[in-house]
N, C-alpha and C positions, 0 to 999 in steps of 0.2 A: 452105321455111319460114322466116317472118322471127321473129326474137330480139331484144327489147330489154332490156337487162341493168342492174342496177344491185347493187351490193354490199350496199347497205343495204334495198333492196324486193325483191330477188328478180328474177326474170323473167317476161316478157309472152311467150309463144309463140303465132305465128298461123301457121295453113297458108293460103297463097296459091295460085293458079293463073293460068294463062292466059286473057287475057280470051274466047279463041276456044273455050274448053272449058267455061266458067261459064254456068248458064243466065242467062236475061234477068233484068234488076233489075225485080222488080215490088211493090216495098214502097214505098208511096206516103208523104207527109207526114203524112196522117192517121193512116196505120196507126201509124208512127213515134211520133206524140204519144199515142195510145192505149195503145200498148205501155210507153211510158216512163210514163204515169200510172198503169198497172197494176203495173208492176215496179219502180218507183222505190224505193228503200231510204229511211227518214226519216232527218233529219239526227242526227248522232251528238252527245251532250251535249258541252260543252266544258268542260275542268276546267283548274286551275293545276297545272302540272307543277314540276319540282324548278327551282328558281331562279327561281321567278315566271313563268314563261313560261306561255302558253299551248298547250295540246296538247290534241287530239282522241284519246278514249278508246273504243275497241273492245270491246265487251262479247262 
């Protein structure tokens, strides 16, 4: 397991494996862009936060 942690954002935990035990990579660039096109979240609206700074708001 690999964990990246931030006290402000929380943690990202990812399970990893040895290359010898993982299936062969078969996901090509075309599949990557098709996946991103169908699974991309629209941009968040930008609002003015406290102190006049710009903040992204998540609904």
